[in-house]
C-alpha positions in Angstrom: 43.7 14.6 18.5 42.1 16.5 16.0 39.8 18.7 18.3 38.1 20.4 15.4 34.4 20.5 15.2 32.8 18.7 12.6 30.0 20.6 10.5 27.3 18.8 9.3 25.1 20.4 6.4 21.8 19.7 7.0 19.8 20.8 3.6 16.4 22.4 3.9 15.1 19.6 2.3 16.2 17.1 5.0 14.5 19.4 7.6 11.5 19.2 5.9 11.2 15.7 5.8 11.9 15.1 9.4 9.3 17.8 10.3 6.8 15.9 8.0 7.5 12.7 10.0 7.4 14.4 13.5 3.5 14.9 12.4 2.7 11.8 10.8 1.6 9.9 13.8 -0.8 13.0 15.2 -2.2 13.2 11.7 -3.0 9.4 11.5 -4.5 9.6 14.9 -6.6 12.6 13.7 -7.9 10.8 10.7 -8.7 7.6 13.0 -10.8 9.6 15.2 -12.8 11.3 12.6 -13.2 8.2 10.4 -16.9 6.9 10.2 -17.8 4.4 12.3 -19.9 2.4 9.7 -17.9 0.0 7.3 -17.2 1.3 3.7 -19.4 -0.8 1.6 -18.0 0.7 -1.7 -15.8 -2.3 -3.0 -12.3 -1.4 -3.2 -11.1 0.0 -6.9 -8.3 -2.6 -7.3 -10.8 -5.5 -6.8 -13.2 -4.0 -8.9 -10.8 -3.7 -11.7 -9.5 -7.6 -11.0 -12.8 -8.6 -11.1 -13.3 -7.2 -14.4 -10.0 -8.6 -15.7 -10.0 -11.8 -14.2 -13.8 -12.9 -13.6 -14.4 -16.3 -12.4 -17.2 -16.9 -14.9 -18.7 -15.2 -17.8 -22.1 -15.4 -19.1 -22.6 -15.1 -22.6 -24.9 -15.1 -25.1 -24.4 -16.3 -29.0 -25.5 -13.3 -31.2 -24.4 -14.6 -34.3 -23.0 -17.9 -36.5 -20.8 -17.4 -39.6 -20.1 -20.8 -41.7 -16.6 -20.3 -42.8 -16.0 -23.8 -44.5 -18.3 -26.7 -44.7 -17.0 -28.0 -41.7 -15.9 -24.8 -39.6 -18.0 -22.2 -37.8 -17.1 -19.1 -36.3 -19.4 -18.1 -33.0 -20.0 -14.5 -31.8 -21.0 -14.0 -28.2 -22.1 -11.2 -26.2 -22.5 -10.6 -22.7 -25.7 -12.2 -21.2 -27.9 -9.0 -20.2 -29.7 -11.5 -17.8 -26.4 -12.0 -15.7 -23.8 -10.2 -13.7 -21.7 -10.0 -16.8 -22.0 -6.3 -18.2 -18.8 -6.2 -19.9 -16.1 -8.8 -21.4 -12.8 -9.4 -20.0 -9.9 -7.9 -22.3 -7.4 -10.2 -23.4 -3.9 -10.4 -25.4 -4.3 -11.8 -29.0 -3.3 -15.1 -29.2 -5.2 -16.2 -25.6 -8.0 -18.9 -25.1 -11.3 -19.0 -23.3 -12.3 -22.4 -21.5 -16.1 -23.3 -22.2 -18.0 -25.2 -19.4 -20.3 -27.9 -20.4 -22.6 -30.5 -18.6 -23.3 -33.4 -20.1 -24.9 -36.2 -19.1 -24.2 -35.7 -15.4 -20.5 -34.7 -16.3 -18.7 -31.5 -16.0 -16.7 -31.0 -18.9 -14.4 -28.5 -20.1 -13.0 -27.3 -23.7 -10.5 -24.4 -24.4 -11.0 -22.5 -27.6 -8.6 -19.5 -29.1 -10.2 -16.4 -29.3 -10.4 -15.5 -33.0 -11.7 -11.7 -32.6 -9.3 -9.1 -31.5 -8.9 -7.1 -28.1 -10.6 -4.4 -29.8 -13.6 -6.0 -30.6 -13.9 -7.3 -27.1 -14.0 -3.6 -26.0 -16.6 -3.1 -28.5 -18.7 -5.9 -26.8 -18.0 -9.2 -28.6 -16.0 -12.0 -28.6 -15.6 -14.8 -31.3 -14.1 -18.2 -31.6 -14.0 -20.8 -34.6 -14.7 -24.3 -34.1 -14.0 -27.2 -36.4 -16.1 -30.0 -36.4 -14.6 -33.3 -36.3 -15.7 -36.8 -36.6 -13.8 -38.0 -33.0 -14.5 -34.5 -31.5 -17.4 -35.1 -29.0 -17.5 -31.4 -27.9 -17.2 -30.1 -31.5 -20.3 -32.2 -32.4 -22.0 -31.2 -29.4 -21.3 -27.4 -30.2 -22.7 -28.0 -33.8 -25.9 -29.7 -32.8 -26.7 -27.5 -30.0 -25.3 -23.8 -30.1 -27.9 -21.5 -32.0 -28.3 -18.1 -31.8 -29.7 -17.3 -28.5 -28.0 -20.3 -26.7 -26.5 -19.3 -23.2 -22.9 -20.0 -22.6 -20.5 -19.9 -19.8 -16.8 -19.4 -20.1 -13.6 -18.8 -18.1 -11.7 -15.4 -18.3 -9.0 -15.4 -20.9 -6.0 -17.3 -20.2 -2.7 -18.8 -21.6 0.7 -17.6 -22.8 0.5 -17.8 -26.6 0.9 -14.0 -27.1 3.8 -11.6 -28.2 5.6 -10.0 -25.4 8.1 -7.5 -26.4 10.3 -8.6 -23.2 10.8 -11.9 -24.5 9.8 -12.1 -28.4 11.4 -10.6 -31.5 10.0 -7.8 -33.2 9.6 -10.2 -36.1 7.2 -13.3 -35.2 6.4 -16.2 -37.3 3.4 -18.3 -37.0 3.3 -21.9 -38.3 -0.4 -23.1 -38.3 -2.1 -26.1 -39.2 -6.1 -26.4 -40.0 -8.1 -24.7 -37.4 -4.8 -23.9 -35.4 -5.2 -20.5 -37.5 -7.7 -19.2 -34.9 -5.2 -17.2 -32.7 -3.3 -16.1 -35.5 -6.7 -14.3 -36.8 -6.6 -12.3 -33.5 -3.0 -11.3 -34.1 -3.8 -10.2 -37.8 -6.5 -8.1 -36.8 -4.5 -6.4 -34.1 -1.6 -5.6 -36.3 -4.3 -4.1 -38.8 -6.0 -1.9 -36.0 -2.6 -0.8 -34.3 -2.5 -2.2 -31.0 -0.3 -5.2 -32.0 3.2 -3.4 -33.4 5.0 -6.3 -34.8 5.6 -8.2 -38.1 4.1 -11.3 -38.5 4.9 -13.9 -41.1 2.3 -16.6 -41.3 3.0 -20.2 -42.6 -0.6 -22.0 -43.1 -0.9 -25.6 -43.7 -3.7 -27.2 -45.2 -4.6 -30.3 -47.4 -6.5 -28.3 -50.1 -6.9 -24.5 -50.9 -10.5 -24.6 -50.3 -10.1 -25.9 -46.5 -8.3 -22.9 -45.7 -10.3 -20.6 -43.3 -10.4 -16.5 -43.1 -8.5 -16.4 -46.4 -10.3 -13.4 -48.0 -10.2 -11.7 -44.9 -6.1 -12.2 -44.2 -5.6 -11.1 -47.9 -7.4 -7.6 -47.0 -5.2 -7.4 -44.0 -2.0 -8.5 -45.7 -2.9 -5.5 -48.5 -3.5 -2.9 -46.0 -0.7 -3.7 -43.3 2.1 -2.2 -45.2 4.2 -5.3 -45.1 3.5 -6.3 -41.8 1.5 -9.2 -42.2 2.1 -11.6 -44.7 0.7 -15.3 -45.3 2.3 -18.1 -47.2 -0.1 -21.1 -47.9 1.6 -24.6 -48.0 -0.7 -27.2 -49.6 0.0 -30.8 -49.3 -2.7 -32.5 -51.4 -3.3 -29.9 -54.1 -0.8 -28.0 -56.3 -1.2 -23.7 -56.9 0.6 -21.1 -58.1 -0.3 -19.1 -55.1 1.0 -21.5 -53.0 3.9 -23.7 -51.6 3.6 -27.6 -51.9 4.0 -30.2 -49.3 4.6 -29.5 -45.8 5.9 -26.6 -43.7 9.8 -27.6 -43.9 12.9 -25.7 -42.7 13.7 -24.9 -46.6 10.4 -23.2 -47.2 10.7 -21.3 -43.7 14.1 -20.1 -44.6 12.8 -19.3 -48.1 10.7 -16.3 -46.7 12.4 -15.2 -43.4 15.8 -15.4 -41.4 15.1 -17.7 -38.6 17.6 -16.5 -36.2 16.2 -13.1 -36.1 12.4 -14.5 -35.1 10.3 -15.7 -32.9 8.2 -19.0 -33.6 4.3 -19.3 -32.6 3.1 -22.8 -33.6 -0.4 -24.0 -33.2 -2.0 -26.7 -34.9 -2.7 -30.5 -34.7 -0.1 -33.1 -32.9 1.0 -34.7 -36.1 2.3 -30.9 -37.4 3.8 -30.3 -34.2 6.0 -33.5 -34.1 7.0 -32.7 -37.8 7.8 -28.9 -37.3 9.9 -29.2 -33.8 12.1 -31.7 -35.9 12.7 -29.0 -38.8 13.1 -25.9 -36.4 15.7 -28.0 -34.6 18.2 -27.3 -37.7 17.8 -23.7 -36.9 19.4 -24.3 -33.4 17.1 -21.5 -31.8 17.0 -20.5 -28.1 14.2 -22.2 -26.3 12.4 -19.5 -25.6 12.2 -18.3 -29.3 9.5 -21.1 -29.7 6.1 -21.4 -28.2 3.6 -23.6 -28.8 -0.3 -24.1 -28.5 -1.6 -27.3 -27.5 -5.3 -27.8 -26.8 -7.0 -31.0 -25.6 -6.4 -34.5 -24.7 -3.2 -36.2 -26.1 -4.1 -38.9 -28.7 -2.7 -42.2 -28.7 -0.7 -41.7 -25.9 0.5 -45.2 -25.8 2.5 -44.3 -29.0 4.2 -41.6 -27.4 8.0 -41.7 -26.7 8.8 -43.1 -23.4 5.2 -44.7 -22.9 6.0 -48.0 -20.8 4.0 -50.4 -23.5 3.4 -53.2 -21.1 1.3 -50.7 -19.0 -1.1 -50.0 -21.9 -4.4 -51.2 -22.6 -5.4 -51.5 -19.1 -8.2 -50.2 -17.1 -6.9 -49.2 -13.4 -8.6 -47.9 -10.4 -8.3 -44.8 -9.0 -9.0 -43.7 -5.4 -10.4 -39.8 -5.9 -10.7 -37.4 -2.9 -12.5 -34.1 -4.1 -14.0 -31.9 -1.9 -15.9 -34.2 0.4 -16.1 -37.1 -1.9 -13.6 -40.0 -1.7 -14.6 -42.1 -4.9 -13.1 -44.8 -6.5 -13.4 -44.7 -10.1 -12.3 -46.4 -13.2 -9.2 -44.9 -15.3 -8.1 -46.3 -18.5 -4.7 -46.1 -19.3 -5.3 -44.5 -22.9 -7.4 -41.4 -21.4 -6.1 -38.9 -19.1 -6.9 -38.8 -15.4 -8.9 -35.8 -16.0 -11.0 -37.5 -18.4 -11.5 -40.6 -16.1 -12.8 -38.1 -13.4 -15.0 -36.0 -15.8 -16.5 -39.5 -17.2 -17.2 -40.3 -13.5 -19.1 -36.9 -12.7 -16.5 -35.4 -10.3 -16.3 -32.0 -12.0 -12.5 -31.7 -11.6 -11.0 -28.1 -12.2 -9.3 -27.8 -15.6 -8.8 -25.0 -18.4 -6.2 -25.7 -20.8 -6.2 -29.3 -20.8 -2.6 -29.6 -22.1 -0.6 -29.2 -18.7 0.2 -26.0 -19.1 -2.1 -23.3 -16.9 -1.9 -25.5 -13.7 -5.4 -25.1 -12.8 -6.0 -29.3 -12.4 -2.9 -29.5 -10.2 -3.5 -32.3 -7.6 -1.4 -34.2 -5.3 -0.7 -38.0 -6.3 -0.7 -40.1 -2.9 0.2 -43.3 -4.5 0.4 -45.2 -7.8 2.2 -44.2 -10.8 1.3 -42.2 -13.9 2.9 -41.5 -17.1 3.6 -37.9 -18.0 4.9 -37.0 -21.8 8.1 -34.8 -21.4 6.9 -32.3 -23.9 3.6 -31.6 -21.8 5.2 -31.6 -18.2 5.0 -27.9 -17.4 5.6 -28.7 -13.4 7.8 -27.0 -11.2 10.5 -28.5 -10.0 9.4 -28.5 -6.2 5.9 -30.0 -7.8 7.9 -32.9 -9.5 9.7 -33.6 -6.1 6.6 -33.6 -3.9 4.6 -35.6 -6.1 2.0 -32.9 -7.8 0.8 -33.8 -11.1 -1.7 -32.0 -13.5 -4.1 -34.7 -14.4 -5.0 -33.2 -17.9 -1.6 -34.6 -19.1 -1.3 -37.9 -16.5 -2.1 -41.2 -17.8 -2.3 -44.0 -15.4 -0.5 -47.0 -15.5 -1.2 -48.5 -11.9 -4.1 -48.2 -9.5 -3.3 -44.9 -7.7 -4.7 -42.4 -5.1 -5.2 -38.7 -5.7 -6.5 -35.7 -3.9 -7.9 -33.2 -6.5 -8.8 -29.4 -5.8 -12.6 -28.8 -5.8 -13.4 -25.6 -7.7 -17.3 -25.7 -9.2 
């Protein structure tokens, strides 16, 4: 047996730590004893910062309206000085705002991409760009009722349609159709002011040259970007020496970039998504390399892949539990449950209206709904325990649902 004594070398820093720990409890008791008896009224700094970044509601006032094309307008908003909104919540280029409307007793929401830049939000204004369409109930309302001085309410900035250097390549490819160009204006402006350090190649599809939005502005940014920003126009109803003709195909994309080295961001109408996604399949990209922004209720749901055709063309009954209310409402098979609840004046919570954000997450107690595969962003646990997103769930039977009450 070895009887030699073990030598333990205790470094001076270890002794200091032990002494500091020994004094910890007496110091804590001393501070508690000397603390004021009155509660601290000042709001914790972290709560103040959280409220600035994620306000539940922002009160804005329209300061300017710019006519971009015959059917497209850009609206500029400032904080409403008569409200608690003193400054605007910051955002990442590509995010959106959800606007709140109360029309004929119904509470309705619509999301619109922010077309201005985060730097401009710091300067005190947001901009969104709205295209008026014949079937666009809210876009027509905006055009007919929003004027300089009109008071508006919206959410904080939301959405995942932005560049993330941990996820995305340093070269991103934008594919836009029609008014889907709006989030890319925010990105282009951010590249121009130096706050977004990426290369952006933007493929922009429209019917004719005159229908393009922000063309002169994009040309100016392109010329001053040192090659970091480029726009390729693609026209399907008009030929031009400055533009590609037809649709945004895999051949046109590969003509200008190396797809395997890029991340793709897609924003536009549903028909464009259906076409472009088939074209991108030929590149065999990783799933995370393609992001898409899809706002609003899905059109022509009964033509969507997988929809049970025998269930279409029917109006079902939905028992809705929301807050203290228990209401039976009509729910048409060709409209989302969210729209059915809005028509009934129930004011369900919503933001993106495309199944992504989860704000409208509700419990389906009984009955069946159809959820398009591409719009189903639920967690696996939600699928297992019966939770749905009413904004992208379409009734195919009578049903019962529990909805969270937000406003």
